[in-house]
N, C-alpha and C positions, 0 to 999 in steps of 0.2 A: 543185703551185704553178706558176701560170703565171709569164711573163718580166717582166711588169710588178710582181708581187708580189716576186718575187727580187730585182729591181734594187731597189725601195724599201727591202728588208731590207738590201742592201748600203750604200746610202746612207746609213741611219740608224746604222749602227756601225761602220764605218771611222773610225779605225783599230784594232787589235786583233785578238782571234781572234773569229772571227763564225762564228755557224751557225744553223741551222734545224732545229727538230725536232719530233716529235708529242708527245701528251699523255703518253706512256710513255718519253719521253727517246730514243727513236731518231732520230739525227741524219740529216738527208737533204742537208744541205749544210754543208761548212765552208770557210774561204777560205785562202788560202795560207799566211797567219800561222802557221796551225796547224802546218803541216809544217816551217817555218823554227822555230819555238819548240821543238817536243817533237822533231824530228829524225825523224818517222816518216811514212810516205806518207799522203797526205791520205784514201784508203780506208780506213786503219786506223781513223780517226776516225768512220767511219759505224756507222750502227746504235746499238749501245751499245757499241761498240769505244772510244770516247773516254774511258769510264769506266776504263780500263787506266792512262791516264796521270793521273788523279787521286788524291790523296792517299786511302788506304782510308777513312779516317775521314769525309771530306768525300763520298766517293762512297756511304756507308753512309746518310749523313745525306740525300743526293739521293734514294736510292732510297726513303728512308722516306716521302718527301713526293708520291710517285707514286699514281695518275696526277694529273698537273698540271690544275689546274681553271681554266677560263675565268672562274669567278665569283669570283675571288681578286684581290687588288691588279691594276690595270692595268701597273705596272712593278714588278718585283721586284728587290731590291739585295741582295747577299750578297758573302760572301768566300769563294774557293776556291782549294786549292793545287794548281798544275798543274805535273807534273814535265818538268823542262828537260831538253834532249837530253843535258846532261852529269851527269844523274842527280839533280840537287837539284831540290827542290820551290820554285816562287816563288809567294808570295801574289798572288792577282789579284781585284781589284774587278770583281764580276759584276753585269751589268743585264740582265734578261729580261722580254719583254713578249709579251702575246698579241696575235696580228695577224689572229685570225679562223679559221675554217674547220679549227680543231682544230690550229691551227700556233704555234709559239713561235718568236720570234727572240730571240737572245742575243749580248752582246758582252762579253768580259773583258780589262781593262788590266792589264798587268802593273805593280804597285804594291808590288814586294817591297822595292826598297831603302829607300824611306823609311818603309814600315810596319816593316821591321827596326828601323831607326834609332831611331824613334819607340818601338819596344816595348823595344829594348835599355836606354834612358834609364829608362824606367819601371820594368823590371825591376829595375836596380840599385838604383833610390831605394827601391823596394818591399823589396825584401831587407834593406836596410841599415836601414830604420825598423823592420822586424820584430826584427832582432837588437836596436835601440835600447829598442824595448818589451817585453823578455824574453820572445819566444815560445820556446817548447820547442823543442828542435834537430829531433826527427821531423817535427813540424810544418813547421818552416823548410825542411828539407830536401826535404820533398813539394813545398812550393810552389816551392823552386829547380828541381826536375824538371819541373815543369809550365812553369814559365818557359822551360827549356832546349827543351822540346818545341815550345814557340811560337816559339823562337827559330831552331831548326833543324828546320824542316819535314820531317816523315817520320819523326822520332826517337822512339824511346819510352826514357826515361831511368832509370837507376838510380843509387844512390848507396850503396856499400858501405862503412861505417866499419871502420876497422882497429885491432888492438891491436898495435902496432910490438913490444912487448916480448915478448908471447905468439907474435907471427905468426900471427894468425887473424883472420878477420872478426868483429866484435861485432855488427853488425846489417844489415839491408838496407832502404833506403827505395827504393819504386818505386811511386807511386801508380796506374800504369796497366798493372802487370804482376800476374800471380796472385799472391794472397797467399801461396798454398802454397808458391810458389817463393821468395820473400822469407823464409819462417819455416825454410827449409832453411840460409840464409845463417850464422846464428851457429855458432862454433866450427870453421868450415871453414878449414883451412890454406892460407895462400898460398902460392903457389910457381910455377914455371915450368911450364905446362901446364894450371894450374887455369884455364882460359879466357882470355880477355883481360883480365878485370877481376883474377883473381889474379895472372897474369902482370904486369901493369902495377905492382901494388902490391908484388910480391917483386923486381921488377929496376928498380923505380924508373924508368921510361920509359915512353912513349906506346907503345901495341900497337893497332894497325889490323888487324882479322881482316874483310878483304873479303869472303870466302867461308867461312862457318865450317864447311859441309860438308865442305870439303877442308883445312881449317887443323888441323894436328898439336895446336897447342895445346888444340883443343876435343875431343881424340879420347875423354877421359873424361866430357864434358860435353855434347856437341851433341845427344845425346838427349833433354836437357833442354829447348833452346830451340828445335829445327826444328820440332817439333810445334806450337810456337806461332806457327809463321810467320816467324821471324825468320831472315834469311840472312848478316846482317854486323854484326859489333860493334865501335865503336871505344872504348876504355878510356884513360883518363887519371888517373895517379895525382895526388892532392891532396896538397900539402905544408904542415906547418906551418912557421912561421918558423924553427924550429930544425933545418930540413931532412928531419924524419922525415915518412913517409908516414901521413897519418891517415884516407886513405879513397880508394876508387877510383871514379871518375865514368863510367858507363858509356853509350853512345848505341847503340841496337839499331835496325836497319832491316830491312824486308821485302824490300830488294832486295840483289843483291850488288854492293857500291860502296864506292869509297874517298872521304874528304873531298877536296873543292876546297880550293884556297889560302885563299879567304875563310872556308871553314867551319873550316878549320884556325885561324885566329885567332879566329874565334868560340868554339872549343872552349876554347882557352886563355884567353878572357877569362872564359868561365863557369867554368872550372877554379880561376882566380884568385878569383872571386866565391865559390865553394864553400869555398876553403881561409878566405878571411877569415871567412865565417860561420860555419864550425865552430871555428875556434880563438877568435874573440871570443865565442861562446856560452859554451864551454868556461871560457872566463877569468872572463865574468862569473858563471857557475855557481859557480866555485871562489873568487870574491871574496864572492858572497852566502853559501857556505857557510862561509866565514872569519869573516864579519860575524856569522852566527847562533852560530858556536860561541864567538865572543867575547862576543856578549850573553849567551848562557847561563852562559859561565865568570865573568862578573861579574855574576851575578844580574841579567841583563838591564838593568844599569844603563849609560848611558854613559860614554864615558872621564871626561869632565870637567863635572861637574854645577856649576850656579851659580844664585844668585837676584838680582832686581833689585827696585828699588821702582817703584811706578806710573809714575816720571817716567824708567826706564831707567836708573838710577844703580846700579851692581853693588854688592850688599850682601854676597855672600860667593861664594867660589869654591874649588873643590877644589884641595888641594896639587899635584895633579897638573899644574896649569896652570904651576906655578913650575918643575917637572920638565921641561916640554916647552918653555917659552918662556924661563926664566930670569928671568923677572919675578916679584918676591913677590907674596904673596897681598895684602899690604896696599896695594902699588903699583899693583895691578890693580882696586882698588876704584873706585867713581866711573866716572870715563871712561877710567881708567889703561890698562884692557885693550886701547885703542885704539892703543897704542903696538906692539902686536905685529903688526898687520896691515900687508898691502903697500900702499905708498903708494897704488895705482892702485885698489884693494878699497875704501879709506876712504871715498869719498865715495858709492858705492853701497851700501855696508853700512849707512852711518848714515842714508841714505834711505830703505831698507826698515826699519829700525829704528823710524825715527819715524812711518813710514807705519802700524806694527804698534802701537805706543802710541797713536795718534791713533785708531784705529778698534778696537783691542780683539781684532783678528784674530791667530791665530796667526802665527808668524814662521818662515820657514825659507828659508835663505840660505847660499850657499857664499862663503868668503874664503880667502885664504892667509895664513897664519899664520907668521912669523919664528922660528925654533926658535934654540936657545941657541948652535948652532954655526955661526948665520948663514943657513942654509939656508931655503927657504921650502917649505911643505907646504899642500895644500889641507884644509880643515876644512869641517864642515858645522854650522853653528849652529841648532838649534831652540828655539824658548820657546813656553809657553803660559802665559795670565794666569788666576791664582786669584782668584775673585771671592767676595764676600759675600753675605748674603741680598738686599740691596738692589741686587744685580747691579753693584757698584763693584768695580773692580781693587784686591786687597790687595797681591799681589806677583806677580812675573812667576818661573816656574821654566823654567831653560833647561839645555840641553847643548852640548858642543863635541865632535866626534868627529872622528878623521883619517879622511878618503875619498880621498886622495890617489891611489892607485893606480885606484880606481874612477872617480874624476873625470877622470882621464887618458885612461881606456880609452873612456869614453862621449864625450869630446872628439874622439878619434881617430875613432869611429863617425860622429860628426856631420860631422865635415871630409870623410869619405869619402862620406857620402851627399851632399853638397854640392860635391864636387869632381871635375872633369873627371879622367877616368882617363889620358888621353894626355899633358895638357899639366900637371898639377897646378894647374891655376888653378881658381877658383871655377867651377861650372858654370850653366847656364842657370837652373835653379832658383834656387841660391843669388844669382843677379844678379836676378831677379824679387824677391827675398824684401828686398834689399837696398836695391833702387831704391825699394820701395814703403816701407820704414823711413826713410829718407833724405826722401822726398815727404812722410811724414806729421810727422817731428819737426822738419825744418829750419824757420826762419823767413826764411832769405835762399834765393834762386833757385838751383838746382843744373843743372849740364852735363852733356850726355848725349852721348857719342861712339859710334857704331857703325862698326866699321871692317873691312875685308878686303883680300887680297891680288888685285891685278889678275892674271889669267892664272894663277893657282894650279893651275887645271886642267891646264895644259900640263905642269907638273910630274908630275903623276900620271901623265899620257899619256905620257911620255918615259922618266921614271925607275922608276915604279911607286907603289903605295900605301904602300909600306913607307919610300921615300924622302919621298914626300908626308908621311907621318907624321913623320918626322925634321925636316921643313921648319916644320911647325906647331909642335913642340916648340922649335925654334929662334926660331921668331916671337915664342912666348909668352915666352922668355927675354929676347928683345929688348923687348918691351911691358914686362917687369918692371923692366929697367934704365931705361926711359924715364920710366914715371909716377913721381909724386911720392907720399910718404907719406901724404897725405890722399886720394889718389885710388884708386879700386876698379878693378880689371881684371878680365875674366870672358871665358873662351870660350864663345860660343852655341852652336857647332855649326859643322862644316865648317871653313872658314877665316874664319868671322865672328867678333869679338871686339867687346866693349865696355868702357868706360871711364867710370865716373861720377865727375865732379869738384865739389868742394866749392869755396867761396870765390870763386865766378865771379859777377862784379858783373853784367855785362851781355853780350849777344850778341857784342861786339866783343872782350870779354876770353876768351870760349869759343871764338872763331875764332882769335885768335891763340894760344891754347895749342894748339888742333888743328893749326894750321900748324907749331909747333915739334915736336909729337910726330912728323908725317908726315915732316918733313925729317930727325931723327933716326932714324926706321924706315927712311927710304930709304937713309941712309947705312950702315946695318946691313946691310940687304939687298943693298946693290951690293958689299958686302965678301966675299961668300959665292958661290962659283961656281954653286951650285944657284940660288941665290934671284936673282942680279944682275937678272934679266929681269922679277922680280916687282916692283910698285910698291904702297905702300899707298894706298887710298882712303878717305875719311872722311866720314860725314855726323853734323852736329851739329843738336843742340836744346836749348832751354831747358825747365827744369821747375819749376813752382812749387808751393808748400805745397798739399797735399791734392788736386794732381791726379791724374787716373788714370795709374799706371803703364803701361797698355797704350797710352794716347793719346801719352805722351811718347815712349816706343819707338817707335811709328809713326812720328813725325814725324822722328825720326833715322833711321829705316829708309829713308823715304822719300828723306832728304837723300843719303843714300848711293847710292841708286838714281840720284838725279839727278846726282851726281859720277862715278859710273862712265857714265851716258850721255853726260857731258859730255865725254868722252875718257880717263878714269880717270887715276889718280894725282893725284887733285884732292881738296880739301876742301870740302864744300858745307854750309851753314847752312840750316836749314828756312827756308823761305819760303811763304807761301799760294801762291804761283804755281806752285810744285813740284806741288802736289797736283791743282790745275785748269789744265788747258792754256789759259789764257785768252790768255798772251802769244803762245804758239806759234800760236793760232787767229787772233790779231789779225794776225801776221805774214803768214800764209796768206791771210787776205781782203785785206789790203792788195796782196799781190803778184797774186791773181786780178782785183781791179778794176783795177790798173794793166796788168795784161797785155790787158784787154779795151779800156781807154782808149788806151793806146797801140799796139795792134794786134800785140803780141808772139806772140799765139795763133798755131800754125802746124800744120796737118795732116801727120804722116809717114804713110808706107805700107808695109803689111808684106804681101806677095804670099800669096795663097792658091792651093795647086799642086793639079792634078786628079792623085790618086796615080796613076792608070792611063796616062794621056796624057803626064804630065810638064810640061803646058802650065798658063801663067799663068790660073787662073780667075776671079780678082779680085784685092782687096785689102782689108785691113781699115785704116780710117783711124785714127791713136792722135794723142792730144793731146801736143803739144811747147809749151813756152814759149821763146821765144829772147830770152832776157834780155840787155840791153846790155852789163852788167858780169859777171853769171855764168854767161853762156854758155847752152847748151841744157838746160831743167830738163823732167823727167818731170812725170807728174800727182801724183806723190808729194808734188812741193814745194807744192802747194795742196791736199793732201788735206783738211785741215780745212776749209777754204773749201767744199768742195762739198758739205759738210752745209747750208750756207746756201741756201735754196729758190730764191732770185732770183738768184745768182750761178750755181748750177748750171744754171739754165735758160737762163739768158744765154750761157753758155759752150757749151752745147749746140746752140744755135741758131747761134753762130758757127762752131761745127764744121761744122755742116750746112753753112753758107753757103759756107766754103772749099772743101768736099768737091764742093757743087754746080757752083761757078765752075770748078774744075780739071777736071770731069769734062766739062762744057758746052765748056770750051776745047779739050779734047781731041778731043771729036765734032766740033766746026767743023772741026778739022784732018784728019778722018777717020781718027782714031786711038780704038779702042775698047779699053777698059781693065778690061771686065767688070765684074761687079757689085762695089761698095764697100760695106763695112760701116761702119757708124757706132755707137758705144756711146752707148746711151740713159740717161740719169739719171732718178731717180724722179720729178723735178719735171716733165721732159719729158713723163714718161707719163701724168701726172695732168693736164696741161695740155692742153686741147682746142685752145688758140690756137696751140700749137706744131704741132700737127697740121696745122692750116690754113696755118700760115705756111711749114711744109716743103713742102707740096703746091703752095703760091702760087711759092715760089722755083723749084721744078722747073719748072713751066710758064711761068713768066717766061723760063727760060733754054732751054727746049725740049728738056728732058731727059727721056728715057723714065722712067717710074716705075721700072720693073724695073732700073734702073741703081743704086738705091739699096736697101740691106738695113739694118734697124736691130738691134741687138744689146741685148738686155735680160738682166739676171742674176735668179739666182733670189732673190738679196736685195731685188731690187727689188719682185719678185713677192710677196714675204713681207711687206714694207713696206707697200704699198698695193693689195694686190689687191681689186677691187670692179667694179662694174657699169660706172663710168666708164672704167676702166681697159681692161676688155675690149672695150669700144665704141670707145674709141680705137684699138685694135690693129687690131680687125675693119675699122673704116674705111680704115686703112693699108693693110691686106692686101688688100682688094677692089680698091683702087685700083693695086695691082700693086707696092706696095712690100714687099718681102720682110722676113720677122721671124724673127730666130735667138736662140734660148736659150744665152747665154754662160756659161762656168765651170759646164756641167753637172755635176751630182753632189756639188758641194760644200754644196748646201743642204739643206733639209730637207722638201721637199714637192714634188719634181720631178714625180712621176707625176700628183698632181692637177692639177698645173700644165698638163701637157700635154694632159690631157684638157679641160681649161676654156678654154685660149687658142688662138688661132690662130698656130700656130709651123710656119714651114717646115723649119727647121734646128736642130740642137743642136750645140754645140762641146762637146767632151770636153775638161776641165781637163787642164791639162801635169801635175797632181800624179798623175794615173792614167796618163799615159804615159810619164814618166820611167822609164828603166830597164827599159822593156818587153821582155820576152823574157827577162830573168835571173831567178835563183831568187827574188830579192825582188819581183819583179812579173811573173808568170806571164802576167798579162792577162786572167783571168777576168773582172773587172769591165769592162773595155773591151769583151770579147766580149759580155758581157751588155748593154751599152750599145748597141753595134751591131745586136744582133738586136733589141733593144725599138724602135730607130729605123728599121729596116727592116719590121718588123710595123706600125708606126705611119706608114709611107709618109713618112718624114722623112729629108733629107740629112745627113750627118755630116761635122763639121770636127774633126781632132785638133790641139789646140794644142801648142805647145812641142817641136817634133820636134827633136831634136839629134843624132841618130844614124841612119847608114844602116841599122842593124839595127831600129830603131824605125818606121822608114818601112815598111822590108819587111813586116813583121808587119802593120801598119795596112792595106796595101794588099791582102796576103793575106786579111785577115780581113773585107774589104770597105767599108772607111771610104772615103768618096768624096773628100775633100780634107785636106789638112794644111798647116800653117804654123810655122814655128820658124825656128831661126838656122841649121839646117841648109841651107835654102834662101836664105835673105836675112833679115838684120836690117831693122827700119823703117828707112825711106829718106826724103828730101825727094821733092817731087812730080816734079821733073825727072828725079831717078834712076829712080824709079818709071816714067816714060813712057819712057825709054831701056830700061828692061826689057822692056816691053811691045813696044818696035819690034825688040829685040835679045834673045829668050828665049834664045839660045844662050850667053849669059853667064850663066845660071843654072845652078847646080849640081844635078845630078840626082841625087834621093835612091835611086831604085830601078834605075837603069839596069844592065844585066846586065854 
């Protein structure tokens, strides 16, 4: 692969893990990020050595696809787990493309954190839904093992059920371990020395065996697992709510290693999920067994049978109704039975019963019944109509049965499926359902607030994630104290929360309520040492009946972003101008027009230094606006205005006029400033009149064409590349004006442009120069750029040089010129002229 192809590969894939390989996966090049991430020398990743740092399952899947075929898709996207230098596997998003001549280029981005968070939420919801739906325990635990393996990359998981009374294992569940190994589990007695899992179950503690081969706990068992390739085993006892051990959760690894702090937290969370699943399934099994036993012992009859007429009036009811409620059979007839219902259940029960009477469909409802002692218990009422030969309802036959324990157990599971584990608030899933429900059912508008804590990240960085979690729990409690009974509060993730408000008549009402909540939260946060530097920001939006929940949430989220952009600790109501930057662009346009009209535009100059001789080679002219009230402004103040073709062209001409006048005045005084660069906008590049005006201005002031150099960016080329552009650039270059390609390496088609365009020089972007010579930036890309430029006969300028070390490296590697704060900041023209007259004032970057 030649220099040009190598550099194109680098510019296409930075940042991330970057490599070049052949069709058999042999790596010919990898970037410095490989060593930074894996902790291994770069040469270890060459050839097929890189596969040693890939999760075995992913490595096997890759080998199965060899050789790579150039006839396949142009871009291949996949996921791969890469071993970090701390021994953990991080999930990476992978993009590979064929670049010709049997070569492939790849880039992998570390997406472990957000993929893990997303997977964690999905795992908990799926497991709890499986429990609710009545999935058998072995199937449920198999899925939990698979989920744990996805959550802890590199792990192979097992769950060994324990009979605490007999002190033995009952069953082993491990979908990705040999079945012969699991079939030997039943009846094995738990105890110290029975591997990690047996010891954990017996001693009721976590057991971390980082090296099975040398751990005495495995003396009698290591011959079973070492041939399978497992080198380490982490085991956690799974406890029931009573405190007894019900299982041992094992995590096997093919490397000798111990868990990180993050993995410890994840293991504990998975252990809690296993405990919940096992206990709830066994409880539901016991309830079903009890229900079946009762059904058969009472000849499959429900507890309390009853009948009603076609209009729903009770005609008869079992004497057990009186035994249960204290209401006599006679008093229960007609609608008298309703007196036993809980007041809150009266309306929904009547509504469901009336719907069944009108449609003739079977009725199945739950409600609370008041017992003789005044307590309430949940009951299930079912009814089916009896019809005559004309399909007319003659009677209704129904039953009432006590389902109190089962109902409460189901409700607990539902709450856990829709509850945030850390704060015990409703989670994002529950929030989405509630927002959807309210938007469907309401006739009045609702209010939505999305809020978070400003600078919460500083708490994690300063005190650690355990303190951060405690602060989130504290903030959740503050929210619960603040909201009113008709307001729904949920945690969406991280430090982001939401509040759904009812009885909000208009936007003013919502904004007032948000300010009230913000003030209360602010007071609470200030009262705590850990949170006193945090402030709440709130974004608000109104929602109307049948609106999309996603759209309502998006508006509130945009308002939150606007609140944080406005300086944090702010409440913002969604406004369409938040979404489109019309007002911001309008201000920028007005400022740009005023700058042109009032002559506020000024050229500042930053020197370009010859890295070998330390002499000022020339300058780059930079746009500044000297505003009478706001002071000196950078181009960022009119960034949006530069998208306007006419303004951008006019500003480019004005800058050229200023620079030409300054240089001509110096030349008349015998002062030579070297070649000065002017940044060129897209509109200047496509405007043939600009080229003519520029040359005419230089001729008018008798300024040599070589005194000016025009800088173009890769973005300009990507936007407007065409015959007219190339023609204008060639005309300028033939006249003697220099052409420089700015911000080199940050675009996507640099090599193509270098071949197609008349360029004299390339400027290496400061992002490649920063930290040069350190482990984080060893300079391979910069050296490749310099080699490429030398091959093509181009001069090189390095931007953003800030340290002597960076300057020394660049000079040693053959870079021609440099600019940056190490030498001088941009300065007015009079200061630049003095710099030329007195170069001794300039700090030397590479002086010995």
